[in-house]
C-alpha positions in Angstrom: -32.0 7.5 -44.3 -29.9 6.1 -47.1 -28.7 2.9 -45.5 -31.1 0.0 -46.5 -30.0 -2.0 -43.4 -30.0 -1.1 -39.7 -26.7 -2.9 -39.3 -24.5 -3.1 -42.4 -22.9 -6.4 -43.5 -19.4 -5.6 -42.4 -20.7 -4.7 -38.9 -22.3 -8.2 -38.5 -19.0 -10.0 -39.1 -17.1 -11.6 -36.2 -13.8 -9.8 -35.4 -12.1 -12.3 -33.1 -8.7 -11.2 -34.4 -9.3 -7.5 -34.4 -8.1 -5.0 -31.8 -9.9 -4.1 -28.6 -9.9 -0.4 -27.9 -10.0 1.6 -24.7 -12.4 4.6 -24.9 -12.5 7.8 -22.8 -14.8 10.8 -22.5 -13.2 14.1 -21.6 -15.3 17.1 -20.4 -14.1 20.4 -21.6 -17.1 22.8 -21.1 -20.5 23.0 -19.5 -23.6 25.2 -19.2 -26.6 25.6 -17.0 -29.8 24.6 -18.8 -33.4 23.5 -18.1 -35.4 20.5 -19.2 -37.5 22.3 -21.8 -34.3 23.2 -23.7 -33.6 19.5 -24.4 -36.8 18.0 -25.8 -38.8 18.5 -28.9 -42.3 19.6 -27.7 -44.2 17.3 -30.1 -42.6 13.9 -29.7 -42.2 11.2 -27.1 -44.5 9.4 -24.7 -45.7 12.8 -23.4 -45.6 16.2 -25.0 -42.7 18.4 -23.9 -43.8 20.9 -21.3 -42.8 24.4 -22.2 -43.1 25.4 -18.6 -40.7 22.7 -17.3 -37.8 24.8 -16.2 -36.3 22.4 -13.8 -32.5 22.2 -14.0 -30.9 19.9 -16.5 -27.3 21.0 -17.1 -25.3 20.1 -20.2 -21.8 18.9 -20.5 -19.5 19.1 -23.5 -17.2 16.2 -24.3 -14.5 15.0 -26.7 -13.8 11.3 -26.9 -10.6 9.3 -27.3 -10.3 5.8 -28.8 -7.0 4.2 -27.9 -5.9 1.0 -29.6 -2.7 -1.0 -29.7 -1.4 0.8 -32.8 -3.2 4.1 -33.0 -5.3 6.7 -31.1 -8.3 8.2 -32.7 -10.0 11.4 -31.3 -13.7 12.1 -31.8 -14.6 15.7 -32.2 -12.6 18.8 -31.2 -14.6 21.0 -28.9 -14.8 24.8 -29.2 -12.7 27.8 -28.1 -13.0 31.0 -26.1 -14.8 33.0 -28.9 -17.6 30.5 -29.1 -17.8 30.3 -25.3 -18.2 34.0 -25.0 -20.6 34.4 -27.9 -22.9 31.5 -26.8 -22.5 31.9 -23.1 -20.9 28.6 -22.4 -18.4 27.9 -19.6 -15.2 26.7 -21.2 -13.2 24.8 -18.6 -10.2 23.7 -20.7 -9.4 23.3 -24.4 -9.9 19.9 -26.0 -6.1 19.6 -26.3 -5.6 20.3 -22.6 -8.3 17.9 -21.6 -6.8 15.1 -23.7 -3.4 15.8 -22.3 -4.8 14.9 -18.9 -5.2 11.3 -20.1 -1.8 11.3 -21.8 -2.8 12.2 -25.4 -0.9 14.8 -27.2 -3.2 16.6 -29.7 -0.2 17.7 -31.7 0.6 14.1 -32.7 -3.0 12.8 -33.2 -3.2 11.5 -36.8 -6.9 11.0 -37.2 -9.9 12.8 -35.8 -13.5 11.8 -36.5 -15.9 14.8 -36.8 -19.4 13.6 -36.0 -20.9 16.8 -37.4 -19.9 20.4 -38.0 -21.7 22.2 -35.2 -19.5 24.7 -33.4 -19.0 22.5 -30.3 -17.8 19.5 -32.3 -15.5 21.1 -34.8 -14.5 24.5 -33.2 -11.2 23.3 -31.9 -9.9 21.5 -35.0 -6.9 23.8 -35.2 -5.6 22.1 -32.0 -4.8 19.0 -34.1 -2.2 20.2 -36.6 -1.1 16.8 -37.8 -4.6 15.2 -38.1 -6.8 14.2 -40.9 -10.5 14.8 -40.3 -13.1 12.1 -41.1 -16.5 13.5 -42.0 -19.6 12.5 -43.9 -20.0 13.9 -47.5 -23.5 15.0 -46.6 -22.4 17.0 -43.6 -20.1 19.3 -45.6 -22.8 19.7 -48.3 -25.3 20.6 -45.6 -23.0 23.1 -43.8 -22.1 24.9 -47.0 -25.4 24.7 -48.9 -28.9 26.2 -49.1 -30.0 25.0 -45.7 -27.6 27.5 -44.1 -29.9 30.3 -45.3 -32.4 29.1 -42.7 -31.7 30.6 -39.3 -33.0 27.6 -37.4 -30.5 25.4 -39.2 -27.5 27.8 -39.3 -27.8 28.4 -35.5 -25.5 25.6 -34.5 -22.8 26.4 -37.0 -20.0 29.0 -36.7 -19.3 30.3 -40.2 -15.6 30.7 -39.6 -15.3 27.1 -38.6 -17.1 26.0 -41.8 -14.8 28.2 -43.9 -11.7 26.9 -42.1 -12.9 23.3 -42.7 -13.3 24.0 -46.4 -9.7 25.3 -46.4 -8.7 22.0 -44.8 -10.4 20.1 -47.7 -8.2 22.0 -50.1 -5.2 21.2 -48.0 -6.0 17.5 -48.4 -6.6 17.0 -44.7 -10.3 15.8 -44.9 -11.4 12.2 -45.5 -14.9 12.0 -46.8 -17.2 9.0 -46.0 -20.5 8.1 -47.7 -22.7 6.3 -45.2 -21.3 3.4 -43.2 -17.6 2.7 -43.5 -14.9 0.8 -41.6 -12.0 3.1 -40.6 -9.9 0.3 -39.0 -10.5 -3.2 -37.6 -13.0 -2.8 -34.9 -13.8 0.8 -35.7 -16.4 2.2 -38.0 -18.6 5.3 -38.7 -22.3 5.2 -39.5 -24.4 7.9 -41.0 -27.7 8.6 -39.1 -28.6 12.2 -39.8 -31.4 13.7 -37.8 -29.8 16.4 -35.7 -27.9 17.5 -38.9 -28.1 16.0 -42.3 -24.7 14.4 -42.2 -24.4 13.4 -38.5 -22.4 10.2 -38.0 -21.9 8.0 -35.0 -18.9 5.8 -34.1 -18.9 2.1 -33.4 -15.9 0.7 -31.6 -15.0 -2.8 -30.3 -14.2 -2.7 -26.5 -13.7 -5.3 -23.8 -17.3 -4.7 -22.8 -18.7 -5.2 -26.3 -19.5 -3.0 -29.3 -19.8 0.5 -28.0 -21.5 3.3 -29.9 -20.4 6.9 -29.3 -23.7 8.4 -30.3 -22.6 12.1 -30.2 -25.7 14.2 -30.9 -27.8 11.3 -32.2 -28.9 11.5 -28.6 -27.8 14.3 -26.4 -29.0 12.6 -23.2 -29.8 9.1 -22.3 -33.4 10.2 -21.9 -33.7 11.5 -25.4 -33.2 7.9 -26.7 -34.7 5.9 -23.9 -37.9 8.0 -23.7 -37.9 8.6 -27.5 -38.1 12.3 -27.1 -35.9 14.0 -29.7 -33.7 17.0 -29.0 -35.2 20.3 -30.1 -32.5 21.2 -32.6 -33.2 18.8 -35.5 -33.0 18.8 -39.3 -35.1 15.7 -39.8 -37.2 14.3 -37.0 -37.9 11.0 -38.7 -34.2 10.4 -39.2 -33.5 11.3 -35.5 -36.1 8.8 -34.4 -34.7 6.1 -36.7 -31.3 7.0 -35.4 -32.3 6.0 -31.9 -33.0 2.5 -33.2 -29.8 2.5 -35.1 -27.7 3.4 -32.1 -29.1 0.5 -30.1 -28.9 -1.9 -33.1 -25.2 -1.2 -33.5 -24.4 -1.4 -29.7 -23.8 -4.9 -28.3 -25.3 -5.0 -25.7 -28.0 -2.5 -26.6 -27.3 -0.3 -23.7 -23.6 0.2 -24.5 -24.0 3.6 -26.0 -22.7 7.0 -24.9 -24.8 10.2 -25.4 -23.2 13.4 -26.5 -23.9 15.8 -23.7 -25.2 14.0 -20.6 -23.5 14.7 -17.2 -24.6 11.3 -16.2 -21.8 9.8 -18.4 -19.2 10.9 -15.8 -21.3 9.4 -13.0 -21.8 6.1 -14.7 -18.2 5.3 -15.6 -15.0 5.1 -13.6 -12.7 8.0 -13.4 -9.9 7.8 -16.1 -7.1 8.5 -13.6 -6.7 9.8 -10.0 -7.6 13.5 -9.8 -9.8 13.5 -12.8 -13.1 13.2 -11.1 -15.7 15.2 -13.0 -13.3 15.7 -15.9 -12.5 12.4 -17.6 -13.8 8.9 -17.4 -13.0 5.5 -18.9 -16.0 4.3 -20.9 -14.5 0.8 -21.6 
């Protein structure tokens, strides 16, 4: 990893006068899955069992960070074409899910893209007024030589990548190089691992410094048991990313994995009638 420090200097400052954000997770899709699909077979306290076919479903989320002056969205979901092609159950668009908690995707000005896999960038056309914040390395990764390798290109939809490049030329993409503050109490941090340019999001909440880990850890168990997910560009970076997530979270358990159904069970429902759909993380 490029960053010489686990926690950059700006992230160690006190922000007593900075805003406190409310954070939401919104589920937009799901799929049936089994345990051996979620763990690398060669890492962790015990080897992954290729015969462990017990159920372990996967949820798909977008996240909203609501402050006193601005609302930020993290990732954009995917649409019907990806759902059909990849056999996922699309429950609602990202825009429709956000509308359930009072956020109009048409007016969102800033969207953080954690990485360019289909399920994180496939709905970016639903945010016509937004700028998209991404790591330099992720765009280079998604458009470079690694995409000639089937194992690496698997998670990308070529049309999404092409559309994103068009957004670059339309001056709608903001590039970040490593760890950067986006606003008071809100920052992005490069961790890599799952993809070369994966970034996580750190946000100040009433509960402390929360980390939206995205696919730095798909499930709580990936990080807590130190068993990486099987889709990985660099295993060493993924393992170091586990440490980075917890170092940036204050307290250390204030992190949110990218695909774990447990998220909706651990946090209160965002509004009446949204059980199993949206929760308030802080």
